[in-house]
VORO-994220 format. One record per atom (N, C-alpha, C, O): residue in one letter; chain; x, y, z. Coordinates in nm, 3 decimals, always signed. Layout:
! VORO-994220
<atom type="a" mol="A" east="X" north="Y" up="Z"/>
...
END
This chain:
! VORO-994220
<atom type="m" mol="A" east="-5.136" north="-0.641" up="-4.782"/>
<atom type="m" mol="A" east="-5.116" north="-0.779" up="-4.644"/>
<atom type="m" mol="A" east="-5.189" north="-0.814" up="-4.579"/>
<atom type="m" mol="A" east="-5.282" north="-0.733" up="-4.578"/>
<atom type="s" mol="A" east="-5.203" north="-0.872" up="-4.533"/>
<atom type="s" mol="A" east="-5.332" north="-0.921" up="-4.444"/>
<atom type="s" mol="A" east="-5.313" north="-0.887" up="-4.315"/>
<atom type="s" mol="A" east="-5.196" north="-0.864" up="-4.282"/>
<atom type="n" mol="A" east="-5.407" north="-0.876" up="-4.222"/>
<atom type="n" mol="A" east="-5.393" north="-0.873" up="-4.090"/>
<atom type="n" mol="A" east="-5.276" north="-0.948" up="-4.008"/>
<atom type="n" mol="A" east="-5.194" north="-0.899" up="-3.930"/>
<atom type="i" mol="A" east="-5.293" north="-1.087" up="-4.051"/>
<atom type="i" mol="A" east="-5.186" north="-1.210" up="-3.989"/>
<atom type="i" mol="A" east="-5.049" north="-1.164" up="-4.029"/>
<atom type="i" mol="A" east="-4.957" north="-1.169" up="-3.948"/>
<atom type="e" mol="A" east="-5.032" north="-1.116" up="-4.161"/>
<atom type="e" mol="A" east="-4.919" north="-1.092" up="-4.174"/>
<atom type="e" mol="A" east="-4.848" north="-0.931" up="-4.123"/>
<atom type="e" mol="A" east="-4.728" north="-0.905" up="-4.127"/>
<atom type="i" mol="A" east="-4.922" north="-0.868" up="-4.090"/>
<atom type="i" mol="A" east="-4.886" north="-0.732" up="-4.030"/>
<atom type="i" mol="A" east="-4.858" north="-0.817" up="-3.858"/>
<atom type="i" mol="A" east="-4.751" north="-0.817" up="-3.798"/>
<atom type="g" mol="A" east="-4.962" north="-0.870" up="-3.820"/>
<atom type="g" mol="A" east="-4.939" north="-0.875" up="-3.664"/>
<atom type="g" mol="A" east="-4.790" north="-0.959" up="-3.651"/>
<atom type="g" mol="A" east="-4.715" north="-0.940" up="-3.555"/>
<atom type="v" mol="A" east="-4.753" north="-1.071" up="-3.781"/>
<atom type="v" mol="A" east="-4.635" north="-1.144" up="-3.769"/>
<atom type="v" mol="A" east="-4.520" north="-1.039" up="-3.773"/>
<atom type="v" mol="A" east="-4.426" north="-1.043" up="-3.694"/>
<atom type="l" mol="A" east="-4.534" north="-0.937" up="-3.879"/>
<atom type="l" mol="A" east="-4.422" north="-0.883" up="-3.909"/>
<atom type="l" mol="A" east="-4.385" north="-0.798" up="-3.730"/>
<atom type="l" mol="A" east="-4.282" north="-0.816" up="-3.664"/>
<atom type="c" mol="A" east="-4.495" north="-0.717" up="-3.694"/>
<atom type="c" mol="A" east="-4.512" north="-0.656" up="-3.578"/>
<atom type="c" mol="A" east="-4.450" north="-0.733" up="-3.432"/>
<atom type="c" mol="A" east="-4.391" north="-0.676" up="-3.340"/>
<atom type="t" mol="A" east="-4.479" north="-0.856" up="-3.442"/>
<atom type="t" mol="A" east="-4.434" north="-0.954" up="-3.350"/>
<atom type="t" mol="A" east="-4.283" north="-0.956" up="-3.376"/>
<atom type="t" mol="A" east="-4.222" north="-0.922" up="-3.275"/>
<atom type="l" mol="A" east="-4.203" north="-0.985" up="-3.484"/>
<atom type="l" mol="A" east="-4.086" north="-1.036" up="-3.544"/>
<atom type="l" mol="A" east="-4.006" north="-0.887" up="-3.512"/>
<atom type="l" mol="A" east="-3.887" north="-0.897" up="-3.483"/>
<atom type="l" mol="A" east="-4.053" north="-0.781" up="-3.516"/>
<atom type="l" mol="A" east="-3.974" north="-0.633" up="-3.519"/>
<atom type="l" mol="A" east="-3.980" north="-0.631" up="-3.344"/>
<atom type="l" mol="A" east="-3.877" north="-0.602" up="-3.282"/>
<atom type="g" mol="A" east="-4.080" north="-0.656" up="-3.288"/>
<atom type="g" mol="A" east="-4.082" north="-0.658" up="-3.158"/>
<atom type="g" mol="A" east="-3.958" north="-0.723" up="-3.098"/>
<atom type="g" mol="A" east="-3.872" north="-0.657" up="-3.040"/>
<atom type="v" mol="A" east="-3.950" north="-0.852" up="-3.114"/>
<atom type="v" mol="A" east="-3.839" north="-0.914" up="-3.066"/>
<atom type="v" mol="A" east="-3.700" north="-0.878" up="-3.110"/>
<atom type="v" mol="A" east="-3.605" north="-0.909" up="-3.038"/>
<atom type="l" mol="A" east="-3.681" north="-0.816" up="-3.221"/>
<atom type="l" mol="A" east="-3.595" north="-0.788" up="-3.266"/>
<atom type="l" mol="A" east="-3.547" north="-0.655" up="-3.186"/>
<atom type="l" mol="A" east="-3.429" north="-0.632" up="-3.159"/>
<atom type="i" mol="A" east="-3.645" north="-0.579" up="-3.154"/>
<atom type="i" mol="A" east="-3.622" north="-0.465" up="-3.073"/>
<atom type="i" mol="A" east="-3.556" north="-0.499" up="-2.904"/>
<atom type="i" mol="A" east="-3.457" north="-0.469" up="-2.838"/>
<atom type="a" mol="A" east="-3.663" north="-0.568" up="-2.891"/>
<atom type="a" mol="A" east="-3.606" north="-0.634" up="-2.716"/>
<atom type="a" mol="A" east="-3.501" north="-0.729" up="-2.706"/>
<atom type="a" mol="A" east="-3.430" north="-0.736" up="-2.606"/>
<atom type="y" mol="A" east="-3.487" north="-0.817" up="-2.825"/>
<atom type="y" mol="A" east="-3.300" north="-0.842" up="-2.816"/>
<atom type="y" mol="A" east="-3.207" north="-0.725" up="-2.833"/>
<atom type="y" mol="A" east="-3.107" north="-0.710" up="-2.763"/>
<atom type="g" mol="A" east="-3.248" north="-0.634" up="-2.939"/>
<atom type="g" mol="A" east="-3.161" north="-0.522" up="-2.923"/>
<atom type="g" mol="A" east="-3.101" north="-0.457" up="-2.802"/>
<atom type="g" mol="A" east="-2.985" north="-0.437" up="-2.766"/>
<atom type="g" mol="A" east="-3.252" north="-0.422" up="-2.738"/>
<atom type="g" mol="A" east="-3.248" north="-0.366" up="-2.569"/>
<atom type="g" mol="A" east="-3.185" north="-0.449" up="-2.483"/>
<atom type="g" mol="A" east="-3.115" north="-0.415" up="-2.387"/>
<atom type="y" mol="A" east="-3.218" north="-0.580" up="-2.525"/>
<atom type="y" mol="A" east="-3.153" north="-0.677" up="-2.390"/>
<atom type="y" mol="A" east="-2.970" north="-0.696" up="-2.425"/>
<atom type="y" mol="A" east="-2.886" north="-0.725" up="-2.340"/>
<atom type="r" mol="A" east="-2.947" north="-0.674" up="-2.553"/>
<atom type="r" mol="A" east="-2.795" north="-0.682" up="-2.563"/>
<atom type="r" mol="A" east="-2.724" north="-0.536" up="-2.538"/>
<atom type="r" mol="A" east="-2.608" north="-0.541" up="-2.498"/>
<atom type="l" mol="A" east="-2.795" north="-0.383" up="-2.563"/>
<atom type="l" mol="A" east="-2.726" north="-0.268" up="-2.504"/>
<atom type="l" mol="A" east="-2.743" north="-0.283" up="-2.349"/>
<atom type="l" mol="A" east="-2.680" north="-0.199" up="-2.284"/>
<atom type="s" mol="A" east="-2.812" north="-0.369" up="-2.281"/>
<atom type="s" mol="A" east="-2.810" north="-0.375" up="-2.131"/>
<atom type="s" mol="A" east="-2.725" north="-0.444" up="-2.087"/>
<atom type="s" mol="A" east="-2.661" north="-0.395" up="-1.994"/>
<atom type="v" mol="A" east="-2.693" north="-0.566" up="-2.128"/>
<atom type="v" mol="A" east="-2.569" north="-0.642" up="-2.104"/>
<atom type="v" mol="A" east="-2.452" north="-0.561" up="-2.132"/>
<atom type="v" mol="A" east="-2.385" north="-0.526" up="-2.034"/>
<atom type="r" mol="A" east="-2.419" north="-0.528" up="-2.237"/>
<atom type="r" mol="A" east="-2.352" north="-0.428" up="-2.286"/>
<atom type="r" mol="A" east="-2.274" north="-0.328" up="-2.165"/>
<atom type="r" mol="A" east="-2.161" north="-0.296" up="-2.126"/>
<atom type="k" mol="A" east="-2.397" north="-0.307" up="-2.139"/>
<atom type="k" mol="A" east="-2.372" north="-0.156" up="-2.048"/>
<atom type="k" mol="A" east="-2.353" north="-0.222" up="-1.891"/>
<atom type="k" mol="A" east="-2.292" north="-0.153" up="-1.810"/>
<atom type="e" mol="A" east="-2.401" north="-0.345" up="-1.851"/>
<atom type="e" mol="A" east="-2.381" north="-0.395" up="-1.727"/>
<atom type="e" mol="A" east="-2.205" north="-0.418" up="-1.744"/>
<atom type="e" mol="A" east="-2.127" north="-0.364" up="-1.666"/>
<atom type="t" mol="A" east="-2.158" north="-0.509" up="-1.861"/>
<atom type="t" mol="A" east="-2.050" north="-0.535" up="-1.851"/>
<atom type="t" mol="A" east="-1.939" north="-0.404" up="-1.844"/>
<atom type="t" mol="A" east="-1.844" north="-0.389" up="-1.767"/>
<atom type="k" mol="A" east="-1.979" north="-0.333" up="-1.931"/>
<atom type="k" mol="A" east="-1.926" north="-0.195" up="-1.884"/>
<atom type="k" mol="A" east="-1.872" north="-0.122" up="-1.759"/>
<atom type="k" mol="A" east="-1.768" north="-0.059" up="-1.741"/>
<atom type="d" mol="A" east="-1.978" north="-0.150" up="-1.675"/>
<atom type="d" mol="A" east="-2.029" north="-0.089" up="-1.583"/>
<atom type="d" mol="A" east="-1.933" north="-0.176" up="-1.423"/>
<atom type="d" mol="A" east="-1.891" north="-0.140" up="-1.313"/>
<atom type="e" mol="A" east="-1.940" north="-0.328" up="-1.522"/>
<atom type="e" mol="A" east="-1.871" north="-0.403" up="-1.407"/>
<atom type="e" mol="A" east="-1.715" north="-0.393" up="-1.389"/>
<atom type="e" mol="A" east="-1.643" north="-0.394" up="-1.288"/>
<atom type="g" mol="A" east="-1.681" north="-0.380" up="-1.563"/>
<atom type="g" mol="A" east="-1.536" north="-0.343" up="-1.588"/>
<atom type="g" mol="A" east="-1.479" north="-0.206" up="-1.501"/>
<atom type="g" mol="A" east="-1.382" north="-0.211" up="-1.426"/>
<atom type="r" mol="A" east="-1.542" north="-0.113" up="-1.522"/>
<atom type="r" mol="A" east="-1.537" north="+0.010" up="-1.469"/>
<atom type="r" mol="A" east="-1.520" north="-0.019" up="-1.288"/>
<atom type="r" mol="A" east="-1.416" north="+0.021" up="-1.235"/>
<atom type="e" mol="A" east="-1.586" north="-0.061" up="-1.236"/>
<atom type="e" mol="A" east="-1.575" north="-0.099" up="-1.070"/>
<atom type="e" mol="A" east="-1.439" north="-0.210" up="-1.101"/>
<atom type="e" mol="A" east="-1.323" north="-0.175" up="-1.078"/>
<atom type="s" mol="A" east="-1.466" north="-0.312" up="-1.143"/>
<atom type="s" mol="A" east="-1.306" north="-0.375" up="-1.114"/>
<atom type="s" mol="A" east="-1.169" north="-0.272" up="-1.150"/>
<atom type="s" mol="A" east="-1.072" north="-0.263" up="-1.075"/>
<atom type="g" mol="A" east="-1.178" north="-0.223" up="-1.234"/>
<atom type="g" mol="A" east="-1.057" north="-0.115" up="-1.266"/>
<atom type="g" mol="A" east="-1.068" north="-0.042" up="-1.154"/>
<atom type="g" mol="A" east="-0.962" north="-0.049" up="-1.092"/>
<atom type="a" mol="A" east="-1.150" north="+0.026" up="-1.100"/>
<atom type="a" mol="A" east="-1.151" north="+0.098" up="-0.987"/>
<atom type="a" mol="A" east="-1.101" north="+0.032" up="-0.849"/>
<atom type="a" mol="A" east="-1.033" north="+0.091" up="-0.765"/>
<atom type="i" mol="A" east="-1.142" north="-0.091" up="-0.841"/>
<atom type="i" mol="A" east="-1.063" north="-0.188" up="-0.722"/>
<atom type="i" mol="A" east="-0.943" north="-0.213" up="-0.739"/>
<atom type="i" mol="A" east="-0.872" north="-0.199" up="-0.640"/>
<atom type="m" mol="A" east="-0.879" north="-0.258" up="-0.866"/>
<atom type="m" mol="A" east="-0.764" north="-0.273" up="-0.916"/>
<atom type="m" mol="A" east="-0.691" north="-0.156" up="-0.872"/>
<atom type="m" mol="A" east="-0.606" north="-0.166" up="-0.784"/>
<atom type="t" mol="A" east="-0.713" north="-0.066" up="-0.921"/>
<atom type="t" mol="A" east="-0.661" north="+0.069" up="-0.843"/>
<atom type="t" mol="A" east="-0.655" north="+0.103" up="-0.736"/>
<atom type="t" mol="A" east="-0.559" north="+0.167" up="-0.691"/>
<atom type="e" mol="A" east="-0.753" north="+0.068" up="-0.671"/>
<atom type="e" mol="A" east="-0.714" north="+0.111" up="-0.491"/>
<atom type="e" mol="A" east="-0.693" north="+0.007" up="-0.452"/>
<atom type="e" mol="A" east="-0.703" north="+0.019" up="-0.329"/>
<atom type="l" mol="A" east="-0.661" north="-0.125" up="-0.481"/>
<atom type="l" mol="A" east="-0.559" north="-0.225" up="-0.462"/>
<atom type="l" mol="A" east="-0.361" north="-0.180" up="-0.492"/>
<atom type="l" mol="A" east="-0.255" north="-0.179" up="-0.429"/>
<atom type="g" mol="A" east="-0.404" north="-0.156" up="-0.603"/>
<atom type="g" mol="A" east="-0.245" north="-0.106" up="-0.600"/>
<atom type="g" mol="A" east="-0.198" north="+0.024" up="-0.553"/>
<atom type="g" mol="A" east="-0.080" north="+0.053" up="-0.575"/>
<atom type="y" mol="A" east="-0.278" north="+0.114" up="-0.487"/>
<atom type="y" mol="A" east="-0.258" north="+0.212" up="-0.430"/>
<atom type="y" mol="A" east="-0.225" north="+0.177" up="-0.309"/>
<atom type="y" mol="A" east="-0.121" north="+0.228" up="-0.268"/>
<atom type="i" mol="A" east="-0.301" north="+0.078" up="-0.212"/>
<atom type="i" mol="A" east="-0.276" north="-0.003" up="-0.101"/>
<atom type="i" mol="A" east="-0.149" north="-0.099" up="-0.139"/>
<atom type="i" mol="A" east="-0.085" north="-0.111" up="-0.035"/>
<atom type="k" mol="A" east="-0.110" north="-0.143" up="-0.203"/>
<atom type="k" mol="A" east="+0.006" north="-0.229" up="-0.227"/>
<atom type="k" mol="A" east="+0.123" north="-0.094" up="-0.238"/>
<atom type="k" mol="A" east="+0.215" north="-0.117" up="-0.160"/>
<atom type="a" mol="A" east="+0.138" north="+0.004" up="-0.294"/>
<atom type="a" mol="A" east="+0.186" north="+0.086" up="-0.312"/>
<atom type="a" mol="A" east="+0.265" north="+0.139" up="-0.179"/>
<atom type="a" mol="A" east="+0.384" north="+0.143" up="-0.148"/>
<atom type="n" mol="A" east="+0.127" north="+0.181" up="-0.105"/>
<atom type="n" mol="A" east="+0.140" north="+0.235" up="+0.027"/>
<atom type="n" mol="A" east="+0.245" north="+0.171" up="+0.150"/>
<atom type="n" mol="A" east="+0.332" north="+0.217" up="+0.223"/>
<atom type="t" mol="A" east="+0.166" north="+0.007" up="+0.122"/>
<atom type="t" mol="A" east="+0.250" north="-0.093" up="+0.194"/>
<atom type="t" mol="A" east="+0.322" north="-0.123" up="+0.199"/>
<atom type="t" mol="A" east="+0.363" north="-0.171" up="+0.304"/>
<atom type="d" mol="A" east="+0.406" north="-0.118" up="+0.073"/>
<atom type="d" mol="A" east="+0.570" north="-0.139" up="+0.018"/>
<atom type="d" mol="A" east="+0.627" north="+0.009" up="+0.085"/>
<atom type="d" mol="A" east="+0.733" north="-0.001" up="+0.148"/>
<atom type="e" mol="A" east="+0.572" north="+0.128" up="+0.078"/>
<atom type="e" mol="A" east="+0.668" north="+0.205" up="+0.093"/>
<atom type="e" mol="A" east="+0.681" north="+0.212" up="+0.272"/>
<atom type="e" mol="A" east="+0.786" north="+0.241" up="+0.330"/>
<atom type="i" mol="A" east="+0.553" north="+0.179" up="+0.340"/>
<atom type="i" mol="A" east="+0.557" north="+0.188" up="+0.488"/>
<atom type="i" mol="A" east="+0.672" north="+0.067" up="+0.541"/>
<atom type="i" mol="A" east="+0.738" north="+0.078" up="+0.644"/>
<atom type="k" mol="A" east="+0.678" north="-0.015" up="+0.473"/>
<atom type="k" mol="A" east="+0.777" north="-0.171" up="+0.480"/>
<atom type="k" mol="A" east="+0.901" north="-0.091" up="+0.433"/>
<atom type="k" mol="A" east="+0.990" north="-0.124" up="+0.512"/>
<atom type="q" mol="A" east="+0.936" north="-0.030" up="+0.372"/>
<atom type="q" mol="A" east="+1.078" north="+0.012" up="+0.347"/>
<atom type="q" mol="A" east="+1.139" north="+0.146" up="+0.448"/>
<atom type="q" mol="A" east="+1.257" north="+0.167" up="+0.479"/>
<atom type="e" mol="A" east="+1.038" north="+0.213" up="+0.480"/>
<atom type="e" mol="A" east="+1.027" north="+0.313" up="+0.635"/>
<atom type="e" mol="A" east="+1.093" north="+0.205" up="+0.722"/>
<atom type="e" mol="A" east="+1.208" north="+0.223" up="+0.760"/>
<atom type="q" mol="A" east="+1.034" north="+0.108" up="+0.751"/>
<atom type="q" mol="A" east="+1.052" north="+0.039" up="+0.864"/>
<atom type="q" mol="A" east="+1.197" north="-0.034" up="+0.866"/>
<atom type="q" mol="A" east="+1.275" north="-0.044" up="+0.960"/>
<atom type="r" mol="A" east="+1.207" north="-0.072" up="+0.761"/>
<atom type="r" mol="A" east="+1.342" north="-0.140" up="+0.703"/>
<atom type="r" mol="A" east="+1.462" north="+0.036" up="+0.748"/>
<atom type="r" mol="A" east="+1.543" north="+0.044" up="+0.841"/>
<atom type="d" mol="A" east="+1.452" north="+0.066" up="+0.720"/>
<atom type="d" mol="A" east="+1.524" north="+0.252" up="+0.733"/>
<atom type="d" mol="A" east="+1.525" north="+0.240" up="+0.833"/>
<atom type="d" mol="A" east="+1.633" north="+0.196" up="+0.873"/>
<atom type="q" mol="A" east="+1.420" north="+0.264" up="+0.943"/>
<atom type="q" mol="A" east="+1.424" north="+0.270" up="+1.081"/>
<atom type="q" mol="A" east="+1.496" north="+0.177" up="+1.164"/>
<atom type="q" mol="A" east="+1.589" north="+0.185" up="+1.243"/>
<atom type="r" mol="A" east="+1.415" north="+0.080" up="+1.116"/>
<atom type="r" mol="A" east="+1.531" north="-0.072" up="+1.190"/>
<atom type="r" mol="A" east="+1.674" north="-0.065" up="+1.185"/>
<atom type="r" mol="A" east="+1.742" north="-0.106" up="+1.279"/>
<atom type="k" mol="A" east="+1.730" north="-0.013" up="+1.071"/>
<atom type="k" mol="A" east="+1.916" north="-0.007" up="+1.042"/>
<atom type="k" mol="A" east="+1.905" north="+0.119" up="+1.143"/>
<atom type="k" mol="A" east="+1.978" north="+0.112" up="+1.241"/>
<atom type="t" mol="A" east="+1.836" north="+0.215" up="+1.133"/>
<atom type="t" mol="A" east="+1.914" north="+0.353" up="+1.202"/>
<atom type="t" mol="A" east="+1.876" north="+0.313" up="+1.357"/>
<atom type="t" mol="A" east="+1.938" north="+0.387" up="+1.433"/>
<atom type="n" mol="A" east="+1.818" north="+0.245" up="+1.407"/>
<atom type="n" mol="A" east="+1.797" north="+0.200" up="+1.589"/>
<atom type="n" mol="A" east="+1.928" north="+0.118" up="+1.572"/>
<atom type="n" mol="A" east="+2.009" north="+0.152" up="+1.660"/>
<atom type="t" mol="A" east="+1.971" north="+0.036" up="+1.500"/>
<atom type="t" mol="A" east="+2.086" north="-0.079" up="+1.512"/>
<atom type="t" mol="A" east="+2.204" north="+0.028" up="+1.519"/>
<atom type="t" mol="A" east="+2.283" north="+0.037" up="+1.613"/>
<atom type="e" mol="A" east="+2.204" north="+0.096" up="+1.423"/>
<atom type="e" mol="A" east="+2.305" north="+0.202" up="+1.407"/>
<atom type="e" mol="A" east="+2.339" north="+0.255" up="+1.535"/>
<atom type="e" mol="A" east="+2.443" north="+0.229" up="+1.595"/>
<atom type="m" mol="A" east="+2.255" north="+0.323" up="+1.570"/>
<atom type="m" mol="A" east="+2.222" north="+0.424" up="+1.704"/>
<atom type="m" mol="A" east="+2.256" north="+0.324" up="+1.823"/>
<atom type="m" mol="A" east="+2.314" north="+0.374" up="+1.919"/>
<atom type="r" mol="A" east="+2.227" north="+0.192" up="+1.826"/>
<atom type="r" mol="A" east="+2.243" north="+0.158" up="+1.942"/>
<atom type="r" mol="A" east="+2.403" north="+0.034" up="+1.942"/>
<atom type="r" mol="A" east="+2.428" north="-0.047" up="+2.030"/>
<atom type="e" mol="A" east="+2.479" north="+0.058" up="+1.822"/>
<atom type="e" mol="A" east="+2.602" north="+0.034" up="+1.801"/>
<atom type="e" mol="A" east="+2.686" north="+0.167" up="+1.873"/>
<atom type="e" mol="A" east="+2.762" north="+0.168" up="+1.969"/>
<atom type="r" mol="A" east="+2.640" north="+0.273" up="+1.790"/>
<atom type="r" mol="A" east="+2.715" north="+0.414" up="+1.867"/>
<atom type="r" mol="A" east="+2.713" north="+0.453" up="+1.999"/>
<atom type="r" mol="A" east="+2.805" north="+0.511" up="+2.056"/>
<atom type="l" mol="A" east="+2.576" north="+0.410" up="+2.059"/>
<atom type="l" mol="A" east="+2.541" north="+0.420" up="+2.203"/>
<atom type="l" mol="A" east="+2.625" north="+0.324" up="+2.284"/>
<atom type="l" mol="A" east="+2.626" north="+0.353" up="+2.403"/>
<atom type="a" mol="A" east="+2.697" north="+0.218" up="+2.251"/>
<atom type="a" mol="A" east="+2.745" north="+0.110" up="+2.302"/>
<atom type="a" mol="A" east="+2.893" north="+0.139" up="+2.285"/>
<atom type="a" mol="A" east="+2.962" north="+0.050" up="+2.334"/>
<atom type="s" mol="A" east="+2.961" north="+0.235" up="+2.232"/>
<atom type="s" mol="A" east="+3.052" north="+0.301" up="+2.195"/>
<atom type="s" mol="A" east="+3.070" north="+0.413" up="+2.290"/>
<atom type="s" mol="A" east="+3.162" north="+0.430" up="+2.369"/>
<atom type="v" mol="A" east="+2.993" north="+0.467" up="+2.273"/>
<atom type="v" mol="A" east="+2.967" north="+0.600" up="+2.349"/>
<atom type="v" mol="A" east="+2.966" north="+0.557" up="+2.513"/>
<atom type="v" mol="A" east="+3.031" north="+0.629" up="+2.589"/>
<atom type="e" mol="A" east="+2.904" north="+0.458" up="+2.560"/>
<atom type="e" mol="A" east="+2.891" north="+0.426" up="+2.692"/>
<atom type="e" mol="A" east="+3.057" north="+0.370" up="+2.728"/>
<atom type="e" mol="A" east="+3.113" north="+0.400" up="+2.834"/>
<atom type="a" mol="A" east="+3.121" north="+0.289" up="+2.624"/>
<atom type="a" mol="A" east="+3.235" north="+0.226" up="+2.703"/>
<atom type="a" mol="A" east="+3.342" north="+0.348" up="+2.679"/>
<atom type="a" mol="A" east="+3.445" north="+0.358" up="+2.746"/>
<atom type="s" mol="A" east="+3.307" north="+0.433" up="+2.583"/>
<atom type="s" mol="A" east="+3.448" north="+0.537" up="+2.597"/>
<atom type="s" mol="A" east="+3.402" north="+0.606" up="+2.737"/>
<atom type="s" mol="A" east="+3.492" north="+0.622" up="+2.820"/>
<atom type="a" mol="A" east="+3.283" north="+0.645" up="+2.768"/>
<atom type="a" mol="A" east="+3.253" north="+0.700" up="+2.910"/>
<atom type="a" mol="A" east="+3.337" north="+0.640" up="+2.970"/>
<atom type="a" mol="A" east="+3.429" north="+0.708" up="+3.014"/>
<atom type="k" mol="A" east="+3.340" north="+0.479" up="+2.999"/>
<atom type="k" mol="A" east="+3.352" north="+0.398" up="+3.146"/>
<atom type="k" mol="A" east="+3.512" north="+0.408" up="+3.162"/>
<atom type="k" mol="A" east="+3.574" north="+0.393" up="+3.267"/>
<atom type="q" mol="A" east="+3.572" north="+0.443" up="+3.018"/>
<atom type="q" mol="A" east="+3.721" north="+0.429" up="+3.021"/>
<atom type="q" mol="A" east="+3.769" north="+0.584" up="+3.054"/>
<atom type="q" mol="A" east="+3.875" north="+0.619" up="+3.105"/>
<atom type="a" mol="A" east="+3.667" north="+0.658" up="+3.012"/>
<atom type="a" mol="A" east="+3.723" north="+0.814" up="+3.093"/>
<atom type="a" mol="A" east="+3.677" north="+0.831" up="+3.185"/>
<atom type="a" mol="A" east="+3.702" north="+0.943" up="+3.230"/>
<atom type="h" mol="A" east="+3.593" north="+0.748" up="+3.269"/>
<atom type="h" mol="A" east="+3.561" north="+0.742" up="+3.428"/>
<atom type="h" mol="A" east="+3.681" north="+0.649" up="+3.517"/>
<atom type="h" mol="A" east="+3.709" north="+0.655" up="+3.637"/>
<atom type="h" mol="A" east="+3.720" north="+0.588" up="+3.440"/>
<atom type="h" mol="A" east="+3.836" north="+0.498" up="+3.504"/>
<atom type="h" mol="A" east="+3.948" north="+0.591" up="+3.541"/>
<atom type="h" mol="A" east="+4.000" north="+0.611" up="+3.651"/>
<atom type="r" mol="A" east="+3.982" north="+0.662" up="+3.378"/>
<atom type="r" mol="A" east="+4.131" north="+0.734" up="+3.397"/>
<atom type="r" mol="A" east="+4.096" north="+0.853" up="+3.512"/>
<atom type="r" mol="A" east="+4.172" north="+0.878" up="+3.607"/>
<atom type="i" mol="A" east="+3.982" north="+0.914" up="+3.490"/>
<atom type="i" mol="A" east="+3.947" north="+1.030" up="+3.602"/>
<atom type="i" mol="A" east="+3.992" north="+0.990" up="+3.756"/>
<atom type="i" mol="A" east="+4.063" north="+1.044" up="+3.841"/>
<atom type="d" mol="A" east="+3.899" north="+0.844" up="+3.747"/>
<atom type="d" mol="A" east="+3.948" north="+0.782" up="+3.881"/>
<atom type="d" mol="A" east="+4.102" north="+0.800" up="+3.925"/>
<atom type="d" mol="A" east="+4.150" north="+0.870" up="+4.014"/>
<atom type="r" mol="A" east="+4.171" north="+0.701" up="+3.821"/>
<atom type="r" mol="A" east="+4.286" north="+0.704" up="+3.844"/>
<atom type="r" mol="A" east="+4.356" north="+0.881" up="+3.909"/>
<atom type="r" mol="A" east="+4.404" north="+0.902" up="+4.020"/>
<atom type="l" mol="A" east="+4.342" north="+0.956" up="+3.826"/>
<atom type="l" mol="A" east="+4.403" north="+1.068" up="+3.824"/>
<atom type="l" mol="A" east="+4.363" north="+1.135" up="+3.959"/>
<atom type="l" mol="A" east="+4.444" north="+1.176" up="+4.043"/>
<atom type="e" mol="A" east="+4.206" north="+1.142" up="+3.969"/>
<atom type="e" mol="A" east="+4.205" north="+1.193" up="+4.113"/>
<atom type="e" mol="A" east="+4.262" north="+1.153" up="+4.219"/>
<atom type="e" mol="A" east="+4.288" north="+1.225" up="+4.316"/>
<atom type="g" mol="A" east="+4.293" north="+1.005" up="+4.206"/>
<atom type="g" mol="A" east="+4.392" north="+0.927" up="+4.319"/>
<atom type="g" mol="A" east="+4.480" north="+0.976" up="+4.348"/>
<atom type="g" mol="A" east="+4.502" north="+1.016" up="+4.462"/>
<atom type="r" mol="A" east="+4.563" north="+0.987" up="+4.244"/>
<atom type="r" mol="A" east="+4.683" north="+1.040" up="+4.202"/>
<atom type="r" mol="A" east="+4.711" north="+1.192" up="+4.272"/>
<atom type="r" mol="A" east="+4.805" north="+1.221" up="+4.346"/>
<atom type="e" mol="A" east="+4.609" north="+1.275" up="+4.232"/>
<atom type="e" mol="A" east="+4.623" north="+1.399" up="+4.282"/>
<atom type="e" mol="A" east="+4.598" north="+1.418" up="+4.448"/>
<atom type="e" mol="A" east="+4.666" north="+1.495" up="+4.516"/>
<atom type="e" mol="A" east="+4.484" north="+1.331" up="+4.506"/>
<atom type="e" mol="A" east="+4.465" north="+1.319" up="+4.667"/>
<atom type="e" mol="A" east="+4.633" north="+1.252" up="+4.729"/>
<atom type="e" mol="A" east="+4.681" north="+1.292" up="+4.835"/>
<atom type="r" mol="A" east="+4.685" north="+1.172" up="+4.661"/>
<atom type="r" mol="A" east="+4.791" north="+1.134" up="+4.710"/>
<atom type="r" mol="A" east="+4.921" north="+1.198" up="+4.706"/>
<atom type="r" mol="A" east="+5.019" north="+1.165" up="+4.772"/>
<atom type="s" mol="A" east="+4.910" north="+1.301" up="+4.612"/>
<atom type="s" mol="A" east="+5.027" north="+1.396" up="+4.616"/>
<atom type="s" mol="A" east="+5.022" north="+1.540" up="+4.684"/>
<atom type="s" mol="A" east="+5.105" north="+1.631" up="+4.675"/>
<atom type="e" mol="A" east="+4.905" north="+1.535" up="+4.752"/>
<atom type="e" mol="A" east="+4.869" north="+1.668" up="+4.850"/>
<atom type="e" mol="A" east="+4.893" north="+1.636" up="+4.944"/>
<atom type="e" mol="A" east="+4.878" north="+1.711" up="+5.041"/>
END
């Protein structure tokens, strides 16, 4: 083999090695980007799940507050009626004395 043939062969071998290194680098970068993207998607899923949970808790709390308001209104009406009855009874006792 002549020096020219050896030089061409070494050049071609160098190009193949460089191309192989380039492909490995691209593959590694793609893999790393995929990992990052997967991590971000996982975090977004976690945030969404927590947000949905908080919304459900708010709905439940709103329902509880509405029920409490209704019960309080009922208790206030009942207390008002009881006070009227007490006032009437006290008025009767004062008259009978």
